[in-house]
N, CA, C and O of each residue as an XYZ file, in Angstrom:
704
protein
N       0.799     -1.055     -0.007
C      -0.196     -0.175      0.048
C       0.847      1.343      0.032
O       1.654      1.482      0.951
N       0.762      2.210     -0.856
C       1.239      3.741     -0.971
C       0.433      4.606     -0.622
O      -0.782      4.586     -0.820
N       1.063      5.435     -0.074
C       0.526      6.965      0.289
C       0.800      7.969     -0.923
O       1.920      7.905     -1.431
N      -0.065      8.840     -1.407
C       0.424      9.807     -2.003
C       0.151     11.169     -1.077
O      -0.935     11.378     -0.537
N       1.323     12.083     -0.971
C       1.079     13.344     -0.409
C       1.571     14.380     -1.210
O       2.730     14.278     -1.612
N       0.847     15.445     -1.543
C       1.107     16.471     -2.266
C       1.853     17.469     -1.230
O       1.322     17.888     -0.201
N       3.188     17.793     -1.668
C       3.941     18.725     -0.738
C       4.734     19.800     -1.170
O       5.578     19.420     -1.981
N       4.772     20.907     -0.946
C       5.235     21.998     -1.313
C       6.694     22.065     -0.858
O       7.607     22.530     -1.541
N       6.797     21.631      0.179
C       8.340     21.968      1.061
C       8.386     20.541      1.523
O       7.419     19.805      1.717
N       9.792     20.237      1.685
C       9.944     19.118      2.857
C      11.387     19.528      3.601
O      12.332     20.170      3.143
N      11.193     18.886      4.992
C      12.542     19.077      5.844
C      12.646     17.883      6.721
O      11.723     17.382      7.362
N      13.968     17.461      6.667
C      13.950     16.135      7.506
C      15.075     16.710      8.918
O      16.208     17.188      8.861
N      14.211     16.423     10.072
C      14.973     16.792     11.307
C      14.538     15.699     12.453
O      13.348     15.442     12.632
N      15.672     15.015     13.287
C      15.612     14.204     14.262
C      14.772     13.077     13.818
O      13.710     12.792     14.371
N      15.157     12.582     13.033
C      14.669     11.155     12.168
C      13.241     11.233     11.803
O      12.537     10.223     11.790
N      12.772     12.464     11.489
C      11.433     12.693     10.909
C      11.345     13.381      9.898
O      12.272     14.128      9.584
N      10.169     13.283      9.131
C      10.120     13.905      8.025
C       8.954     15.102      8.069
O       7.925     14.786      8.668
N       9.008     16.398      7.514
C       8.315     17.325      7.921
C       7.790     17.916      6.316
O       8.557     17.797      5.361
N       6.642     18.446      6.180
C       6.059     19.006      5.019
C       5.248     19.708      5.083
O       4.723     19.825      6.190
N       4.818     20.387      4.149
C       3.799     21.377      3.943
C       2.795     21.214      2.645
O       3.090     21.100      1.455
N       1.771     21.237      3.156
C       0.635     21.305      1.614
C      -0.185     22.408      1.753
O      -1.008     22.471      2.666
N      -0.038     23.286      0.934
C      -0.872     24.591      1.029
C      -0.521     25.287      2.052
O       0.668     25.576      2.184
N      -1.413     25.680      2.934
C      -1.040     26.337      4.114
C      -0.891     25.661      5.407
O      -0.853     26.201      6.513
N      -0.796     24.174      5.078
C      -0.827     23.397      6.569
C       0.469     22.950      6.424
O       1.084     22.890      5.359
N       0.954     22.573      7.741
C       2.408     21.886      7.953
C       2.101     20.626      8.796
O       1.296     20.444      9.709
N       3.076     19.750      8.146
C       2.670     18.159      8.836
C       4.018     17.639      9.296
O       5.091     18.201      9.077
N       3.841     16.479      9.973
C       5.036     15.961     10.346
C       4.342     14.208     10.053
O       3.466     13.539     10.602
N       5.397     13.963      8.770
C       4.718     12.444      8.232
C       4.986     11.301      9.207
O       5.925     11.150      9.988
N       3.885     10.510      8.957
C       3.972      9.168      9.567
C       3.814      8.088      8.616
O       2.752      8.166      7.998
N       4.573      7.073      8.300
C       4.231      6.311      7.671
C       3.345      5.195      7.950
O       2.956      4.448      7.052
N       2.982      5.044      9.285
C       2.053      4.007      9.527
C       0.759      4.467      9.902
O      -0.156      3.672     10.117
N       0.613      5.804     10.003
C      -0.690      6.083     10.057
C      -0.795      7.690      9.391
O       0.155      8.253      8.847
N      -1.939      8.185      9.537
C      -2.423      9.848      8.814
C      -1.161     10.626      9.325
O      -0.593     10.175     10.320
N      -0.783     11.511      8.855
C       0.329     12.578      9.101
C      -0.312     13.436     10.259
O      -1.521     13.630     10.390
N       0.654     13.905     11.052
C       0.066     14.845     12.200
C       0.298     16.322     11.916
O       1.393     16.863     11.769
N      -0.950     16.911     11.859
C      -0.972     18.403     11.435
C      -0.146     19.183     12.720
O      -0.228     18.788     13.883
N       0.479     20.096     12.384
C       1.419     20.464     13.274
C       0.794     21.805     13.587
O       0.637     22.314     14.696
N       0.422     22.345     12.228
C      -0.250     23.981     12.376
C      -1.006     24.350     10.853
O      -0.821     23.584      9.907
N      -1.575     25.161     10.751
C      -2.134     25.790      9.793
C      -2.009     27.283      9.926
O      -2.278     27.893     10.961
N      -1.586     27.831      8.811
C      -1.478     29.270      8.681
C      -2.928     30.005      9.022
O      -3.992     29.470      8.709
N      -2.855     31.342      9.725
C      -4.077     31.858      9.535
C      -4.987     32.066      8.302
O      -6.185     31.804      8.196
N      -4.297     32.499      7.565
C      -4.614     32.676      6.188
C      -4.447     31.423      4.887
O      -3.411     31.076      4.320
N      -5.704     30.976      4.700
C      -5.320     29.769      4.003
C      -5.057     29.961      2.537
O      -4.935     29.010      1.764
N      -4.972     31.234      2.176
C      -4.500     31.408      0.729
C      -3.271     31.215      0.515
O      -2.920     30.829     -0.601
N      -2.186     31.473      1.693
C      -0.881     31.515      1.647
C      -0.601     30.069      1.528
O      -1.284     29.198      2.065
N       0.688     29.813      0.620
C       1.216     28.335      0.265
C       2.673     28.442      1.093
O       3.404     29.427      0.988
N       2.978     27.303      1.915
C       4.312     27.205      2.656
C       5.096     26.637      1.246
O       4.822     25.660      0.550
N       6.159     27.632      1.116
C       7.179     27.067      0.209
C       8.391     26.558      0.897
O       9.108     25.834      0.206
N       8.758     26.782      2.087
C      10.091     26.705      2.584
C      10.114     26.342      3.851
O       9.414     26.958      4.655
N      10.844     25.378      4.220
C      10.491     24.764      5.992
C      12.032     25.056      6.285
O      13.010     24.724      5.614
N      11.971     25.735      7.417
C      13.533     25.904      8.079
C      13.378     25.916      9.552
O      12.568     26.632     10.141
N      14.035     25.248     10.006
C      14.268     24.940     11.592
C      15.200     25.716     12.133
O      16.331     25.426     11.743
N      15.135     26.735     13.007
C      16.026     27.742     13.686
C      15.924     27.314     15.210
O      15.196     26.506     15.787
N      16.892     28.128     15.627
C      16.934     28.059     17.287
C      15.538     28.651     18.035
O      15.299     28.447     19.225
N      14.807     29.293     17.282
C      13.582     30.196     17.733
C      12.066     29.464     17.376
O      10.955     29.944     17.598
N      12.337     28.385     16.864
C      11.495     27.558     16.216
C      11.016     27.340     14.688
O      11.794     28.022     14.021
N      10.121     26.721     13.850
C       9.965     26.544     12.542
C       9.917     28.083     12.101
O       9.393     28.996     12.739
N      10.560     28.168     10.900
C      10.424     29.185     10.171
C       9.588     28.612      8.660
O       9.859     27.617      7.987
N       8.706     29.449      8.486
C       7.728     29.043      7.148
C       7.853     30.154      6.036
O       7.297     31.246      6.158
N       8.613     29.808      4.952
C       8.743     30.554      4.049
C       7.336     30.428      3.111
O       7.118     29.369      2.522
N       6.523     31.411      3.019
C       5.487     31.395      2.305
C       5.280     32.231      0.881
O       6.183     32.937      0.431
N       4.374     32.121      0.416
C       3.941     33.223     -0.447
C       3.638     34.558     -0.192
O       3.365     35.344     -1.099
N       3.676     34.916      1.196
C       3.456     35.903      1.709
C       4.444     36.460      2.730
O       4.198     37.498      3.345
N       5.246     35.958      2.853
C       6.414     36.249      3.806
C       6.771     35.114      4.622
O       6.438     33.943      4.438
N       7.655     35.703      5.761
C       8.113     34.391      6.692
C       7.217     34.643      8.077
O       6.835     35.657      8.660
N       7.090     33.359      8.288
C       6.066     33.461      9.652
C       7.330     32.364     10.412
O       8.173     31.689      9.821
N       7.099     32.483     11.842
C       7.940     31.875     12.832
C       6.737     31.079     13.424
O       5.680     31.661     13.667
N       6.922     29.574     13.687
C       5.761     28.833     14.377
C       6.730     28.510     15.765
O       7.874     28.091     15.589
N       6.247     28.710     17.027
C       6.855     28.085     18.098
C       5.907     27.972     19.098
O       5.048     28.853     19.092
N       5.830     27.116     19.965
C       4.863     27.049     20.943
C       3.350     27.280     20.607
O       2.623     27.839     21.428
N       2.958     26.917     19.595
C       1.377     26.921     19.404
C       1.126     28.091     18.973
O      -0.060     28.413     18.897
N       2.207     29.091     18.554
C       1.727     30.665     17.936
C       2.822     31.034     16.819
O       3.988     30.664     16.685
N       2.133     31.773     16.180
C       2.902     32.397     15.046
C       3.201     33.838     15.101
O       2.378     34.653     15.517
N       4.439     34.171     14.660
C       5.082     35.644     14.471
C       5.043     35.849     12.804
O       5.257     34.960     11.979
N       4.777     36.975     12.579
C       5.118     37.333     11.173
C       6.281     38.027     11.294
O       6.426     39.006     12.026
N       7.304     37.436     10.437
C       8.595     38.036     10.506
C       9.187     39.114      9.492
O       9.991     40.009      9.754
N       8.559     38.792      8.202
C       8.676     39.556      7.237
C       7.382     39.284      6.387
O       6.858     38.174      6.293
N       6.947     40.386      5.801
C       5.474     40.292      5.199
C       5.539     40.868      3.763
O       6.282     41.839      3.622
N       4.965     40.477      2.827
C       4.587     41.065      1.619
C       5.579     40.611      0.946
O       6.146     41.507      0.321
N       6.127     39.351      0.782
C       7.262     38.939      0.026
C       6.960     37.294     -0.334
O       6.311     36.520      0.370
N       7.574     37.012     -1.544
C       7.247     35.700     -1.713
C       8.476     35.069     -1.593
O       9.403     35.431     -2.319
N       8.611     34.239     -0.840
C       9.828     33.588     -0.278
C      10.272     32.213     -1.095
O       9.471     31.286     -1.209
N      11.428     32.159     -1.579
C      11.741     31.123     -2.456
C      13.012     30.502     -1.579
O      13.460     29.457     -2.050
N      13.598     30.948     -0.483
C      14.709     30.303      0.039
C      14.896     30.872      1.507
O      14.745     32.082      1.676
N      15.202     30.094      2.519
C      15.662     30.298      3.874
C      16.762     29.780      4.186
O      16.956     28.603      3.879
N      17.832     30.579      4.925
C      19.053     30.017      5.137
C      19.291     30.819      6.673
O      18.658     31.857      6.863
N      20.124     30.356      7.638
C      20.593     30.839      8.473
C      22.193     30.730      8.642
O      22.481     29.544      8.797
N      23.192     31.459      8.661
C      24.287     31.804      8.606
C      25.061     31.345      9.873
O      24.391     30.963     10.833
N      26.170     31.348      9.941
C      26.835     30.677     11.404
C      26.926     32.102     12.187
O      27.509     32.121     13.271
N      26.430     33.145     11.722
C      26.222     34.498     12.518
C      24.817     34.362     13.166
O      24.477     35.229     13.971
N      24.151     33.547     12.935
C      22.728     33.221     13.591
C      21.733     34.406     12.591
O      20.538     34.564     12.839
N      22.245     34.953     11.781
C      21.576     35.840     10.899
C      20.489     35.059      9.656
O      20.945     34.475      8.673
N      19.345     35.165      9.880
C      18.454     34.888      8.838
C      18.395     35.438      7.324
O      18.135     36.630      7.159
N      18.571     34.803      6.482
C      18.350     35.075      4.886
C      16.969     34.650      4.472
O      16.373     33.664      4.905
N      16.457     35.657      3.432
C      15.227     35.195      3.224
C      15.487     35.592      1.594
O      15.808     36.744      1.302
N      15.347     34.695      0.706
C      15.695     34.977     -0.906
C      13.937     35.140     -1.307
O      12.990     34.609     -0.725
N      13.923     35.892     -2.278
C      12.317     35.981     -2.817
C      12.466     35.394     -4.393
O      13.519     35.106     -4.963
N      11.273     35.315     -4.852
C      11.244     34.837     -6.260
C      11.401     36.356     -7.199
O      11.827     36.447     -8.350
N      11.086     37.075     -6.624
C      11.483     38.484     -7.544
C      11.994     39.795     -7.071
O      12.304     40.756     -7.775
N      12.038     39.694     -5.737
C      12.496     41.047     -4.850
C      13.719     40.872     -4.319
O      13.910     41.507     -3.282
N      14.714     40.126     -4.757
C      15.983     40.048     -4.090
C      16.141     39.078     -2.639
O      15.498     38.039     -2.491
N      16.888     39.492     -1.848
C      17.187     38.768     -0.860
C      17.531     39.920      0.340
O      18.151     40.963      0.132
N      16.939     39.449      1.744
C      16.856     40.074      2.668
C      17.561     39.299      3.664
O      17.487     38.071      3.640
N      18.465     40.115      4.829
C      19.225     39.561      6.168
C      18.576     40.130      7.035
O      18.245     41.286      6.769
N      18.152     39.554      8.378
C      17.862     39.884      9.418
C      19.018     40.036     10.341
O      19.544     39.045     10.846
N      19.438     41.275     10.581
C      20.414     41.327     11.856
C      20.421     42.344     12.580
O      20.360     43.473     12.093
N      20.491     42.128     13.790
C      20.223     43.312     15.078
C      19.077     43.587     14.911
O      18.857     44.796     14.987
N      17.667     42.553     14.577
C      16.310     43.087     14.692
C      15.499     43.877     13.464
O      14.334     44.276     13.455
N      16.475     43.956     12.484
C      16.084     44.780     11.235
C      16.453     44.020      9.880
O      17.259     43.097      9.766
N      15.855     44.481      9.101
C      15.881     43.656      7.576
C      16.775     44.402      6.774
O      16.445     45.579      6.629
N      17.918     44.006      6.159
C      18.744     44.562      5.351
C      18.313     43.846      3.793
O      18.097     42.651      3.593
N      18.271     44.814      2.919
C      17.623     44.234      1.682
C      18.897     44.328      0.670
O      19.708     45.250      0.760
N      19.014     43.144     -0.440
C      20.107     42.979     -1.278
C      18.990     43.175     -2.568
O      17.920     42.566     -2.582
N      19.398     44.086     -3.606
C      18.555     43.943     -4.877
C      19.503     44.568     -5.823
O      20.556     45.175     -5.629
N      18.852     44.261     -6.901
C      19.750     44.808     -8.338
C      19.925     46.409     -8.285
O      20.906     47.023     -8.704
N      18.467     47.109     -7.523
C      18.502     48.393     -7.797
C      19.159     49.138     -6.454
O      19.052     50.351     -6.277
N      19.848     48.248     -5.540
C      20.501     49.034     -4.503
C      22.005     48.672     -4.343
O      22.594     47.614     -4.120
N      22.487     50.237     -4.585
C      23.665     50.422     -4.659
C      24.651     49.952     -3.616
O      25.754     49.439     -3.803
N      24.059     50.216     -2.522
C      24.949     49.840     -1.162
C      24.844     48.419     -0.968
O      25.676     47.950     -0.191
N      24.056     47.653     -1.464
C      23.867     46.018     -1.287
C      23.449     45.556     -2.440
O      22.362     44.983     -2.513
N      24.313     45.748     -3.612
C      23.652     45.160     -4.882
C      23.670     43.858     -5.227
O      24.767     43.321     -5.073
N      22.587     43.011     -5.750
C      22.293     41.725     -6.202
C      22.874     41.500     -7.581
O      22.964     42.540     -8.234
N      23.191     40.664     -8.041
C      23.100     40.346     -9.640
C      21.880     40.264    -10.363
O      21.695     40.707    -11.497
N      20.907     39.563     -9.513
C      19.473     39.259     -9.952
C      18.466     39.078     -8.825
O      18.696     38.362     -7.850
N      17.264     39.808     -9.018
C      16.336     39.652     -7.668
C      15.642     38.250     -7.622
O      14.936     37.980     -6.651
N      15.824     37.311     -8.677
C      15.121     36.218     -8.351
C      16.077     34.946     -7.928
O      16.559     34.118     -8.701
N      16.194     34.995     -6.784
C      16.838     34.271     -5.802
C      16.206     32.698     -5.788
O      15.044     32.307     -5.677
N      17.332     32.055     -5.932
C      17.140     30.236     -5.830
C      17.720     29.912     -4.948
O      17.020     29.173     -4.257
N      18.872     30.085     -4.466
C      19.452     29.211     -3.170
C      20.385     30.381     -2.316
O      20.750     31.428     -2.851
N      20.627     30.102     -1.233
C      21.407     30.761     -0.589
C      22.486     29.879      0.386
O      21.873     28.988      0.975
N      23.953     29.900      0.710
C      24.712     29.196      1.481
C      25.901     29.849      1.620
O      26.167     30.834      0.931
N      26.747     29.341      2.553
C      27.938     30.161      3.280
C      28.936     29.051      3.008
O      28.767     27.832      3.021
N      30.168     29.877      2.723
C      31.675     29.185      2.403
C      32.163     29.115      3.838
O      31.543     29.630      4.768
N      33.387     28.405      3.982
C      34.141     28.211      5.114
C      34.620     29.569      5.646
O      34.897     29.635      6.844
N      34.743     30.643      4.885
C      35.260     31.813      5.249
C      34.328     32.806      5.667
O      34.608     33.960      5.993
N      32.934     32.154      5.627
C      31.718     33.061      6.272
C      31.123     34.002      4.974
O      30.203     34.806      5.120
N      31.748     33.775      3.814
C      30.785     34.618      2.613
C      29.737     33.932      2.450
O      29.689     32.705      2.527
N      28.761     34.718      2.197
C      27.318     34.236      1.812
C      27.309     33.980      0.051
O      27.723     34.900     -0.654
N      26.933     32.995     -0.442
C      26.687     33.201     -1.952
C      25.234     32.830     -2.050
O      24.605     31.949     -1.463
N      24.843     33.754     -2.973
C      23.324     33.791     -3.357
C      23.139     33.352     -4.760
O      23.677     33.989     -5.665
N      22.460     32.372     -4.988
C      22.413     31.914     -6.541
C      20.939     32.483     -7.108
O      19.856     32.424     -6.526
N      21.153     32.890     -8.048
C      19.905     33.921     -8.852
C      19.702     33.252    -10.185
O      20.487     32.382    -10.564
N      18.655     33.642    -10.919
C      18.540     33.436    -12.197
C      19.532     34.255    -13.202
O      19.587     34.126    -14.425
N      20.136     34.941    -12.555
C      21.211     35.653    -13.500
C      22.590     35.640    -13.186
O      23.413     36.387    -13.715
N      22.905     34.573    -12.105
C      24.322     34.468    -11.677
C      24.158     34.427    -10.076
O      23.153     34.248     -9.389
N      25.445     34.648     -9.741
C      25.729     34.369     -8.289
C      26.615     35.870     -7.865
O      27.507     36.534     -8.393
N      25.764     35.953     -6.556
C      26.270     37.474     -5.651
C      27.000     36.603     -4.286
O      26.579     35.644     -3.639
N      28.316     37.433     -4.180
C      28.832     36.610     -2.786
C      29.083     38.149     -2.075
O      29.553     39.169     -2.579
N      28.670     37.937     -0.962
C      28.457     38.852      0.302
C      29.318     38.671      1.076
O      29.437     37.516      1.485
N      30.181     39.627      1.546
C      31.157     39.321      2.470
C      30.680     39.099      3.820
O      29.602     39.653      4.038
N      31.196     38.415      4.838
C      30.596     38.324      6.360
C      30.234     39.572      6.943
O      29.181     39.720      7.562
N      31.102     40.505      6.760
C      30.611     42.129      7.108
C      29.387     42.987      6.759
O      28.893     43.894      7.429
N      28.867     42.332      5.143
C      27.722     42.621      4.657
C      28.025     43.700      3.982
O      27.127     44.389      3.498
N      29.507     44.063      3.822
C      29.650     45.566      3.223
C      30.342     45.166      1.645
O      30.432     46.090      0.836
N      30.711     44.096      1.333
C      31.267     44.134     -0.160
C      30.481     42.963     -0.617
O      30.134     41.981      0.039
N      30.202     43.329     -2.228
C      29.369     42.173     -2.884
C      30.181     41.954     -4.169
O      30.617     42.896     -4.831
N      30.366     40.631     -4.493
C      31.269     40.478     -5.751
C      29.918     39.437     -6.548
O      29.027     38.744     -6.055
N      30.284     39.730     -7.884
C      29.052     38.976     -8.974
C      29.719     38.187     -9.772
O      30.862     38.543    -10.057
N      29.151     36.810    -10.392
C      29.783     35.863    -11.274
C      28.536     35.587    -12.026
O      27.475     35.174    -11.558
N      28.843     35.904    -13.388
C      27.646     35.322    -14.399
C      28.484     34.663    -15.541
O      29.700     34.489    -15.621
N      27.401     34.325    -16.459
C      28.033     33.672    -17.769
C      28.532     34.843    -18.613
O      27.796     35.770    -18.952
N      30.097     34.728    -19.002
C      30.031     35.565    -20.370
C      30.566     35.031    -21.341
O      31.582     34.345    -21.230
N      30.076     35.219    -22.251
C      30.419     34.798    -23.800
C      31.845     35.015    -24.073
O      32.330     36.111    -23.793
N      32.809     33.780    -24.762
C      33.927     33.905    -24.789
C      35.036     33.934    -23.618
O      36.231     34.104    -23.863
N      34.533     33.757    -22.357
C      35.459     33.668    -21.084
C      35.503     32.310    -20.662
O      34.431     31.732    -20.479
N      36.514     31.748    -20.489
C      36.505     30.339    -20.091
C      36.216     30.362    -18.419
O      35.618     29.434    -17.875
N      36.627     31.330    -17.812
C      36.495     31.354    -16.248
C      35.221     31.619    -15.939
O      34.850     31.487    -14.773
N      34.432     31.997    -16.842
C      32.979     32.338    -16.183
C      31.962     31.107    -15.973
O      32.106     29.926    -16.290
N      31.025     31.675    -15.417
C      29.855     30.091    -15.142
C      29.677     29.766    -16.546
O      29.717     30.447    -17.570
N      29.450     28.415    -16.287
C      28.599     27.957    -17.726
C      27.464     28.304    -18.034
O      27.158     28.317    -19.227
N      26.625     28.641    -17.139
C      25.175     29.280    -17.391
C      24.928     30.495    -16.193
O      25.635     30.396    -15.190
N      24.283     31.246    -16.240
C      24.066     32.219    -15.266
C      22.851     31.824    -14.542
O      22.729     32.479    -13.507
N      21.893     30.956    -14.744
C      21.058     30.513    -13.951
C      21.594     29.437    -13.072
O      22.209     28.430    -13.425
N      21.214     29.866    -11.688
C      21.902     29.204    -10.749
C      20.973     28.405     -9.706
O      20.105     29.108     -9.187
N      21.000     27.293     -9.382
C      19.869     26.758     -8.626
C      20.096     26.193     -7.251
O      19.362     26.067     -6.271
N      21.590     25.835     -7.545
C      22.372     24.958     -6.140
C      23.655     25.211     -6.107
O      24.360     24.711     -5.231
């Protein structure tokens, strides 16, 4: 007997599989029905990304970032369609969006990285992935290439495909 589950996002933690379907967040149980952990207050929201942090589950949605802990919700970032969530070694939360760049939560405030932000430029606003290297640099993969942000957040380097340049990316569209 097999079970079909429609999942928009999945996460694995402490030998358990978690998933979202629409605005609901579940813990998968292969032996019986999945356990509903919570439903977002707005049923029109889709949970697209699950991330466990020190402060609870972070739910990246079509309308922002929600934190779920101890049976209640906090809205951490509103009116953004979240494509990726990442916590760096400095415990800063990074939120990538489908069309509005990336934001990082530092000292209680959000700092935006966007194509049109000269102080914190991003190579492209369609964020697909975020990660960190051993030196603490944050790598943001986008539809148009990669932006590398220094650990101090004050310097950005960009990489993309360049015709006739053998050192450039094979393709500018970066997924992982």
